[in-house]
PADOSE-147733 format. One record per residue: x, y, z of N, C-alpha, C, O in turn; residue in three letters. Coordinates in Angstrom, 2 decimals. Layout:
BEGIN
nxx,nyy,nzz,caxx,cayy,cazz,cxx,cyy,czz,oxx,oyy,ozz,r
X,Y,Z,X,Y,Z,X,Y,Z,X,Y,Z,ALA;
...
***
This chain:
BEGIN
nxx,nyy,nzz,caxx,cayy,cazz,cxx,cyy,czz,oxx,oyy,ozz,r
17.27,-1.07,-14.04,15.86,-0.76,-13.89,15.23,-1.81,-12.99,15.45,-3.01,-13.19,MET;
14.44,-1.39,-12.01,13.76,-2.34,-11.13,12.31,-2.47,-11.56,11.71,-1.52,-12.07,THR;
11.76,-3.66,-11.34,10.35,-3.91,-11.67,9.53,-3.79,-10.41,10.00,-4.13,-9.32,MET;
8.30,-3.32,-10.55,7.42,-3.29,-9.40,6.89,-4.70,-9.12,7.08,-5.60,-9.93,ASP;
6.25,-4.87,-7.98,5.81,-6.20,-7.54,4.87,-6.86,-8.54,5.08,-8.03,-8.85,ARG;
3.82,-6.18,-9.08,2.95,-6.86,-10.04,3.69,-7.32,-11.28,3.39,-8.39,-11.82,PRO;
4.67,-6.55,-11.75,5.43,-6.95,-12.93,6.28,-8.18,-12.63,6.39,-9.08,-13.47,ALA;
6.88,-8.23,-11.43,7.67,-9.41,-11.05,6.78,-10.64,-10.95,7.16,-11.72,-11.40,ARG;
5.59,-10.48,-10.36,4.68,-11.62,-10.21,4.22,-12.11,-11.57,4.21,-13.31,-11.82,ILE;
3.85,-11.19,-12.46,3.41,-11.57,-13.80,4.55,-12.27,-14.54,4.32,-13.28,-15.20,THR;
5.75,-11.76,-14.42,6.90,-12.39,-15.05,7.13,-13.79,-14.52,7.40,-14.72,-15.28,GLY;
7.02,-13.95,-13.21,7.21,-15.27,-12.61,6.12,-16.24,-13.07,6.40,-17.41,-13.32,ALA;
4.89,-15.76,-13.18,3.80,-16.62,-13.64,4.02,-17.05,-15.08,3.74,-18.20,-15.43,LEU;
4.50,-16.16,-15.92,4.75,-16.50,-17.32,5.85,-17.55,-17.41,5.74,-18.50,-18.18,ILE;
6.92,-17.37,-16.63,8.00,-18.37,-16.63,7.48,-19.71,-16.13,7.79,-20.75,-16.71,VAL;
6.69,-19.69,-15.05,6.12,-20.93,-14.51,5.22,-21.61,-15.54,5.29,-22.82,-15.72,THR;
4.38,-20.83,-16.21,3.50,-21.40,-17.23,4.32,-21.98,-18.37,3.99,-23.05,-18.89,ALA;
5.37,-21.31,-18.77,6.24,-21.82,-19.82,6.86,-23.15,-19.44,6.93,-24.07,-20.26,GLY;
7.32,-23.25,-18.19,7.88,-24.52,-17.72,6.81,-25.60,-17.69,7.07,-26.75,-18.04,LEU;
5.60,-25.24,-17.26,4.51,-26.23,-17.22,4.18,-26.72,-18.62,3.92,-27.91,-18.82,ALA;
4.18,-25.82,-19.59,3.92,-26.21,-20.98,5.01,-27.17,-21.46,4.72,-28.16,-22.13,ILE;
6.27,-26.87,-21.11,7.38,-27.74,-21.52,7.25,-29.12,-20.89,7.50,-30.14,-21.55,ALA;
6.85,-29.17,-19.62,6.68,-30.45,-18.94,5.56,-31.25,-19.59,5.70,-32.44,-19.83,VAL;
4.44,-30.58,-19.88,3.30,-31.26,-20.52,3.72,-31.80,-21.88,3.31,-32.89,-22.28,VAL;
4.53,-31.03,-22.59,4.93,-31.44,-23.93,5.75,-32.72,-23.93,5.68,-33.49,-24.89,ALA;
6.51,-32.96,-22.87,7.36,-34.16,-22.85,6.83,-35.26,-21.95,7.47,-36.30,-21.81,VAL;
5.66,-35.06,-21.33,5.10,-36.08,-20.44,4.58,-37.25,-21.27,3.71,-37.07,-22.13,THR;
5.10,-38.46,-21.00,4.62,-39.63,-21.75,3.20,-40.00,-21.33,2.81,-39.79,-20.18,PRO;
2.46,-40.53,-22.25,1.12,-41.01,-21.93,0.01,-40.02,-22.19,-1.16,-40.38,-22.16,GLY;
0.36,-38.77,-22.44,-0.68,-37.79,-22.74,-0.94,-37.81,-24.25,-0.01,-37.81,-25.05,LEU;
-2.21,-37.84,-24.60,-2.55,-37.82,-26.02,-2.35,-36.42,-26.57,-2.23,-35.45,-25.82,THR;
-2.33,-36.32,-27.87,-2.17,-35.02,-28.52,-3.27,-34.05,-28.12,-3.01,-32.87,-27.89,GLY;
-4.51,-34.55,-28.05,-5.63,-33.68,-27.67,-5.50,-33.18,-26.23,-5.79,-32.02,-25.96,ASN;
-5.06,-34.03,-25.32,-4.89,-33.64,-23.92,-3.80,-32.59,-23.81,-3.96,-31.59,-23.11,THR;
-2.68,-32.83,-24.51,-1.60,-31.84,-24.49,-2.08,-30.50,-25.03,-1.80,-29.46,-24.44,ARG;
-2.79,-30.52,-26.13,-3.29,-29.28,-26.74,-4.24,-28.56,-25.78,-4.19,-27.33,-25.67,ALA;
-5.10,-29.31,-25.10,-6.05,-28.71,-24.17,-5.33,-28.06,-22.99,-5.69,-26.95,-22.60,LEU;
-4.32,-28.72,-22.41,-3.57,-28.17,-21.29,-2.82,-26.91,-21.73,-2.84,-25.90,-21.03,VAL;
-2.15,-26.97,-22.87,-1.41,-25.81,-23.38,-2.37,-24.65,-23.65,-2.06,-23.51,-23.31,VAL;
-3.51,-24.92,-24.25,-4.49,-23.86,-24.52,-4.98,-23.23,-23.21,-5.14,-22.01,-23.12,ALA;
-5.23,-24.08,-22.21,-5.67,-23.55,-20.90,-4.65,-22.64,-20.27,-4.99,-21.60,-19.72,GLY;
-3.37,-23.03,-20.35,-2.31,-22.19,-19.80,-2.20,-20.87,-20.55,-2.01,-19.82,-19.94,LEU;
-2.32,-20.92,-21.86,-2.25,-19.68,-22.65,-3.41,-18.75,-22.30,-3.20,-17.55,-22.14,ILE;
-4.61,-19.29,-22.17,-5.76,-18.48,-21.79,-5.54,-17.86,-20.41,-5.89,-16.70,-20.20,VAL;
-4.96,-18.62,-19.48,-4.68,-18.09,-18.14,-3.71,-16.93,-18.20,-3.90,-15.91,-17.54,SER;
-2.66,-17.08,-18.99,-1.67,-16.01,-19.11,-2.28,-14.77,-19.74,-2.06,-13.65,-19.26,ILE;
-3.05,-14.95,-20.80,-3.71,-13.80,-21.44,-4.67,-13.13,-20.45,-4.74,-11.91,-20.40,VAL;
-5.40,-13.92,-19.68,-6.31,-13.37,-18.67,-5.58,-12.57,-17.62,-6.07,-11.52,-17.19,GLY;
-4.40,-13.04,-17.20,-3.61,-12.28,-16.24,-3.23,-10.92,-16.80,-3.31,-9.91,-16.11,LEU;
-2.83,-10.89,-18.06,-2.44,-9.63,-18.69,-3.60,-8.66,-18.78,-3.42,-7.46,-18.61,GLY;
-4.79,-9.16,-19.03,-5.95,-8.29,-19.14,-6.37,-7.72,-17.80,-6.87,-6.60,-17.73,ARG;
-6.17,-8.48,-16.72,-6.56,-8.00,-15.39,-5.54,-7.03,-14.83,-5.87,-6.24,-13.94,ARG;
-4.34,-7.05,-15.32,-3.28,-6.21,-14.76,-3.33,-4.82,-15.36,-2.43,-4.42,-16.10,ALA;
-4.38,-4.08,-15.04,-4.50,-2.70,-15.52,-3.54,-1.81,-14.75,-3.56,-1.82,-13.52,HIS;
-2.72,-1.06,-15.44,-1.83,-0.17,-14.71,-2.62,0.95,-14.05,-3.47,1.58,-14.68,PRO;
-2.34,1.18,-12.78,-2.98,2.28,-12.06,-2.21,3.56,-12.34,-0.98,3.55,-12.48,ARG;
-2.94,4.64,-12.42,-2.23,5.91,-12.50,-1.62,6.14,-11.13,-2.31,6.10,-10.12,GLN;
-0.35,6.38,-11.11,0.38,6.46,-9.85,-0.07,7.65,-9.02,-0.30,8.75,-9.53,ALA;
-0.18,7.41,-7.74,-0.42,8.47,-6.77,0.92,8.86,-6.16,1.86,8.08,-6.16,CYS;
0.97,10.06,-5.67,2.16,10.51,-4.96,1.72,11.11,-3.64,0.53,11.36,-3.42,SER;
2.67,11.32,-2.76,2.38,11.88,-1.45,3.29,13.05,-1.20,4.50,12.96,-1.42,LEU;
2.72,14.14,-0.75,3.50,15.32,-0.37,3.38,15.44,1.15,2.28,15.54,1.70,VAL;
4.52,15.44,1.82,4.58,15.63,3.26,5.50,16.82,3.49,6.70,16.76,3.22,VAL;
4.91,17.91,4.00,5.70,19.12,4.19,5.26,19.83,5.47,4.52,19.26,6.28,ASP;
5.70,21.05,5.66,5.40,21.80,6.88,3.91,22.12,7.02,3.45,22.38,8.13,ALA;
3.16,22.09,5.93,1.73,22.38,6.00,0.91,21.15,6.37,-0.09,21.26,7.08,GLN;
1.33,19.97,5.90,0.55,18.77,6.18,0.87,17.67,5.20,1.99,17.56,4.70,GLY;
-0.14,16.83,4.94,0.01,15.66,4.08,-1.04,15.74,2.98,-2.22,15.97,3.25,VAL;
-0.60,15.54,1.73,-1.52,15.55,0.59,-1.24,14.33,-0.29,-0.11,14.10,-0.71,ARG;
-2.29,13.55,-0.56,-2.18,12.44,-1.52,-2.65,12.98,-2.85,-3.74,13.52,-2.97,ARG;
-1.81,12.81,-3.87,-2.03,13.44,-5.18,-2.10,12.40,-6.29,-1.52,11.32,-6.17,MET;
-2.80,12.73,-7.34,-2.74,12.01,-8.61,-2.47,13.09,-9.65,-3.36,13.86,-10.01,ARG;
-1.24,13.13,-10.11,-0.84,14.23,-10.97,-0.88,15.53,-10.17,-0.28,15.61,-9.10,GLY;
-1.57,16.53,-10.70,-1.69,17.81,-9.99,-2.94,17.86,-9.11,-3.15,18.84,-8.39,ALA;
-3.77,16.82,-9.16,-5.03,16.79,-8.42,-4.80,16.30,-6.98,-4.18,15.26,-6.76,GLU;
-5.30,17.07,-6.00,-5.25,16.66,-4.60,-6.43,15.73,-4.36,-7.58,16.13,-4.50,VAL;
-6.13,14.48,-3.99,-7.20,13.51,-3.71,-7.68,13.64,-2.27,-8.89,13.65,-2.02,LEU;
-6.75,13.74,-1.34,-7.06,13.88,0.08,-5.94,14.67,0.73,-4.80,14.64,0.27,GLU;
-6.29,15.38,1.81,-5.25,16.12,2.52,-5.65,16.36,3.96,-6.84,16.37,4.31,SER;
-4.64,16.54,4.79,-4.82,16.92,6.19,-3.73,17.91,6.53,-2.55,17.66,6.30,VAL;
-4.13,19.05,7.09,-3.16,20.02,7.59,-2.71,19.57,8.98,-3.52,19.04,9.75,ALA;
-1.43,19.77,9.30,-0.95,19.38,10.63,-1.76,20.05,11.72,-2.01,19.46,12.77,TRP;
-2.17,21.29,11.49,-2.92,22.03,12.52,-4.30,21.42,12.78,-4.88,21.65,13.84,SER;
-4.82,20.65,11.82,-6.14,20.03,11.94,-6.08,18.55,12.36,-7.11,17.95,12.65,GLU;
-4.87,17.98,12.39,-4.72,16.56,12.70,-5.11,16.27,14.15,-4.60,16.91,15.07,LEU;
-6.02,15.31,14.35,-6.45,14.94,15.70,-6.31,13.44,15.96,-6.56,12.98,17.08,VAL;
-5.91,12.68,14.95,-5.76,11.25,15.16,-4.97,10.59,14.06,-4.99,11.01,12.90,GLY;
-4.26,9.52,14.44,-3.51,8.70,13.49,-3.81,7.25,13.83,-3.61,6.81,14.96,VAL;
-4.31,6.52,12.84,-4.50,5.09,13.02,-3.93,4.36,11.82,-3.62,4.96,10.79,SER;
-3.79,3.06,11.98,-3.34,2.22,10.88,-4.45,1.23,10.60,-4.96,0.57,11.50,ILE;
-4.83,1.13,9.33,-5.84,0.17,8.90,-5.13,-0.96,8.17,-4.30,-0.71,7.29,LEU;
-5.45,-2.18,8.53,-4.88,-3.33,7.84,-6.00,-4.15,7.21,-7.14,-4.13,7.68,THR;
-5.65,-4.87,6.16,-6.62,-5.72,5.48,-6.02,-7.12,5.31,-4.86,-7.36,5.65,THR;
-6.81,-8.02,4.80,-6.33,-9.38,4.52,-5.92,-9.53,3.06,-5.76,-10.65,2.58,SER;
-5.75,-8.42,2.36,-5.44,-8.46,0.92,-4.00,-8.82,0.59,-3.72,-9.18,-0.55,ASP;
-3.08,-8.72,1.54,-1.67,-8.98,1.28,-1.41,-10.45,1.02,-2.32,-11.26,1.22,GLY;
-0.25,-10.81,0.61,0.93,-9.96,0.47,1.10,-9.36,-0.92,2.03,-8.58,-1.14,PRO;
0.22,-9.68,-1.87,0.41,-9.18,-3.24,-0.39,-7.92,-3.53,-0.35,-7.42,-4.66,TYR;
-1.09,-7.41,-2.54,-1.83,-6.15,-2.69,-1.56,-5.31,-1.45,-1.20,-5.85,-0.40,ALA;
-1.73,-4.03,-1.57,-1.52,-3.14,-0.43,-2.48,-3.52,0.69,-3.68,-3.64,0.45,GLU;
-1.96,-3.70,1.89,-2.80,-4.13,3.01,-2.49,-3.38,4.31,-2.85,-3.84,5.39,ASP;
-1.82,-2.24,4.20,-1.38,-1.46,5.37,-1.50,0.00,5.00,-0.84,0.47,4.08,PHE;
-2.36,0.74,5.73,-2.64,2.14,5.40,-2.57,3.00,6.65,-3.11,2.62,7.69,PHE;
-1.93,4.15,6.57,-1.99,5.15,7.62,-3.25,5.98,7.38,-3.45,6.50,6.28,PHE;
-4.08,6.11,8.39,-5.27,6.96,8.31,-5.02,8.19,9.17,-4.89,8.09,10.39,ALA;
-4.95,9.34,8.52,-4.74,10.60,9.22,-6.10,11.27,9.37,-6.76,11.57,8.37,LEU;
-6.52,11.52,10.60,-7.86,12.01,10.90,-7.81,13.51,11.21,-7.04,13.94,12.07,HIS;
-8.64,14.29,10.52,-8.73,15.72,10.75,-9.90,16.03,11.69,-10.82,15.23,11.84,ALA;
-9.84,17.19,12.32,-10.86,17.60,13.29,-12.25,17.68,12.67,-13.24,17.45,13.37,ALA;
-12.35,18.00,11.38,-13.66,18.17,10.74,-14.24,16.85,10.23,-15.28,16.85,9.56,ASP;
-13.59,15.72,10.54,-14.10,14.41,10.12,-13.54,13.92,8.80,-13.80,12.78,8.41,GLY;
-12.79,14.74,8.11,-12.15,14.30,6.87,-10.82,13.64,7.23,-10.48,13.49,8.40,THR;
-10.08,13.27,6.23,-8.80,12.67,6.51,-8.04,12.34,5.24,-8.42,12.75,4.14,GLY;
-6.97,11.61,5.43,-6.12,11.22,4.32,-5.65,9.80,4.57,-5.05,9.51,5.61,CYS;
-5.93,8.91,3.63,-5.54,7.52,3.73,-4.27,7.32,2.91,-4.25,7.57,1.70,LEU;
-3.20,6.87,3.57,-1.89,6.78,2.93,-1.43,5.32,2.89,-1.19,4.72,3.94,VAL;
-1.31,4.75,1.69,-0.77,3.39,1.59,0.67,3.34,2.11,1.43,4.29,1.95,PRO;
1.03,2.23,2.72,2.37,2.06,3.28,3.46,2.36,2.26,4.47,2.96,2.60,GLN;
3.25,1.94,1.02,4.25,2.16,-0.03,4.58,3.65,-0.18,5.74,4.01,-0.34,GLU;
3.56,4.51,-0.13,3.81,5.95,-0.23,4.38,6.50,1.07,5.23,7.40,1.05,LEU;
3.93,5.97,2.20,4.43,6.44,3.49,5.93,6.23,3.61,6.65,7.08,4.13,ALA;
6.41,5.09,3.12,7.84,4.77,3.21,8.67,5.74,2.37,9.73,6.18,2.80,VAL;
8.18,6.07,1.19,8.97,6.92,0.29,9.06,8.36,0.76,9.91,9.11,0.28,THR;
8.20,8.75,1.69,8.19,10.14,2.16,8.57,10.28,3.63,8.50,11.38,4.18,THR;
8.97,9.19,4.27,9.32,9.21,5.70,8.17,9.72,6.57,8.40,10.42,7.56,ASP;
6.94,9.37,6.19,5.78,9.82,6.96,5.85,9.34,8.41,5.55,10.11,9.32,LEU;
6.22,8.10,8.63,6.26,7.58,9.99,7.19,8.41,10.88,6.87,8.68,12.03,LEU;
8.33,8.82,10.35,9.26,9.63,11.15,8.60,10.95,11.56,8.82,11.42,12.67,GLN;
7.81,11.53,10.68,7.08,12.75,11.03,6.06,12.48,12.13,5.96,13.23,13.10,ARG;
5.31,11.39,11.95,4.27,11.07,12.92,4.85,10.75,14.29,4.21,11.01,15.31,LEU;
6.04,10.20,14.33,6.68,9.87,15.61,7.07,11.11,16.40,7.44,11.00,17.57,GLN;
6.98,12.27,15.81,7.23,13.53,16.53,6.05,13.90,17.43,6.18,14.74,18.33,ARG;
4.90,13.29,17.20,3.70,13.60,17.97,3.85,13.06,19.39,4.17,11.89,19.59,LEU;
3.61,13.92,20.38,3.74,13.52,21.79,2.80,12.36,22.09,1.59,12.46,21.88,ALA;
3.35,11.27,22.59,2.55,10.12,22.95,2.27,9.16,21.80,1.45,8.26,21.94,GLY;
2.93,9.35,20.67,2.72,8.45,19.54,3.07,7.02,19.98,4.12,6.79,20.58,PHE;
2.18,6.07,19.68,2.32,4.69,20.14,3.01,3.83,19.07,2.36,3.33,18.15,ASP;
4.32,3.67,19.21,5.07,2.85,18.26,4.69,1.38,18.34,4.81,0.65,17.36,ASN;
4.24,0.93,19.51,3.84,-0.47,19.65,2.62,-0.76,18.78,2.46,-1.87,18.28,MET;
1.75,0.23,18.58,0.60,0.05,17.69,1.07,-0.19,16.26,0.46,-0.97,15.53,ALA;
2.15,0.47,15.86,2.72,0.27,14.53,3.26,-1.15,14.41,3.07,-1.82,13.40,VAL;
3.94,-1.61,15.44,4.49,-2.97,15.44,3.35,-3.99,15.36,3.43,-4.94,14.58,VAL;
2.31,-3.79,16.15,1.17,-4.72,16.14,0.50,-4.73,14.76,0.16,-5.79,14.24,MET;
0.32,-3.55,14.18,-0.30,-3.44,12.85,0.55,-4.15,11.80,0.02,-4.77,10.88,ALA;
1.85,-4.05,11.94,2.75,-4.67,10.97,2.60,-6.18,10.92,2.86,-6.80,9.89,SER;
2.18,-6.77,12.01,2.00,-8.21,12.05,0.58,-8.66,11.75,0.31,-9.86,11.74,GLY;
-0.31,-7.73,11.49,-1.71,-8.07,11.25,-1.93,-8.60,9.84,-1.36,-8.08,8.88,SER;
-2.76,-9.63,9.73,-3.11,-10.19,8.42,-4.63,-10.17,8.22,-5.15,-10.89,7.37,THR;
-5.31,-9.35,8.99,-6.77,-9.28,8.88,-7.22,-7.82,8.91,-6.41,-6.92,9.10,SER;
-8.51,-7.61,8.72,-9.07,-6.27,8.77,-9.03,-5.80,10.23,-9.65,-6.40,11.10,GLU;
-8.31,-4.72,10.47,-8.19,-4.20,11.83,-7.80,-2.72,11.79,-7.33,-2.22,10.77,ALA;
-8.01,-2.05,12.91,-7.60,-0.66,13.06,-6.78,-0.55,14.34,-7.18,-1.05,15.39,GLN;
-5.63,0.10,14.24,-4.72,0.28,15.36,-4.51,1.78,15.57,-3.99,2.46,14.69,PHE;
-4.91,2.30,16.72,-4.75,3.72,17.01,-3.33,3.98,17.51,-2.88,3.34,18.47,TRP;
-2.65,4.90,16.86,-1.28,5.26,17.22,-1.22,6.56,18.01,-0.33,6.76,18.84,CYS;
-2.18,7.45,17.73,-2.13,8.76,18.38,-3.49,9.42,18.30,-4.18,9.33,17.28,TRP;
-3.88,10.08,19.38,-5.07,10.94,19.40,-4.69,12.22,20.11,-3.99,12.20,21.13,ARG;
-5.15,13.32,19.57,-4.83,14.61,20.17,-5.91,15.62,19.88,-6.96,15.29,19.32,GLY;
-5.66,16.84,20.28,-6.59,17.93,20.05,-6.09,18.76,18.87,-4.93,18.68,18.47,ALA;
-7.00,19.57,18.32,-6.60,20.46,17.23,-5.38,21.26,17.64,-5.31,21.78,18.76,GLU;
-4.43,21.36,16.74,-3.21,22.12,17.00,-2.05,21.25,17.48,-0.90,21.60,17.25,GLY;
-2.34,20.13,18.14,-1.26,19.29,18.63,-0.53,18.57,17.49,0.62,18.15,17.67,GLN;
-1.17,18.43,16.35,-0.53,17.80,15.20,0.60,18.63,14.62,1.40,18.13,13.83,GLY;
0.67,19.90,15.00,1.75,20.76,14.50,3.13,20.24,14.90,4.13,20.59,14.27,LEU;
3.20,19.40,15.93,4.48,18.83,16.34,5.11,18.03,15.20,6.33,17.96,15.09,ALA;
4.29,17.43,14.34,4.81,16.66,13.21,5.43,17.58,12.17,6.32,17.17,11.42,ALA;
4.97,18.82,12.12,5.51,19.78,11.14,6.80,20.40,11.65,7.73,20.62,10.87,ALA;
6.86,20.68,12.93,7.97,21.45,13.47,8.98,20.62,14.22,10.13,21.04,14.40,THR;
8.58,19.45,14.67,9.48,18.65,15.49,9.42,19.02,16.95,10.17,18.47,17.77,GLY;
8.52,19.96,17.30,8.34,20.35,18.70,6.89,20.20,19.06,6.03,20.24,18.18,ARG;
6.60,20.04,20.33,5.21,19.98,20.76,4.56,21.32,20.50,5.19,22.37,20.62,GLU;
3.27,21.28,20.15,2.53,22.52,19.91,2.60,23.39,21.16,2.38,22.92,22.27,ALA;
2.91,24.66,20.95,2.99,25.60,22.06,4.38,25.70,22.65,4.66,26.61,23.43,GLY;
5.26,24.77,22.30,6.64,24.81,22.83,7.43,25.83,22.03,7.17,26.05,20.85,ALA;
8.39,26.45,22.69,9.20,27.45,21.97,10.65,27.04,21.89,11.47,27.77,21.33,SER;
***
């Protein structure tokens, strides 16, 4: 069984706190009250970490011949049909490395869209689909991958109907 990143981080913090408590316990020169205060502070920190780590209800991503849908259970949160896709950008934030900081933004002709976290994009091979779009800018993906700040990188812009290439693997109108 593999642990997700927050579980690994919480586990590492608990082990680190345990080691710190052990070190404090054997450090010469600390009075009983000082030791008790340090241990109590570490325990409060660990309990606080557990309270902040609310499990999110997992989202899933459906990428098929019709388009892209971000789901929570059976509920569609956002979607874009390939026929309506007119733009693909990547949004980056400064929230990493312990939080999601890389998102594919799929732009529809009507101004709506679908924001896809990198974690979901990887599990569904979304990038491989998007690379079917004529003129898709892979260098924008590379640049976005190295970003550590709030930024937007445009990978593709097209007209209504041109996004169908991601569904079929051929340029729209090609036979």
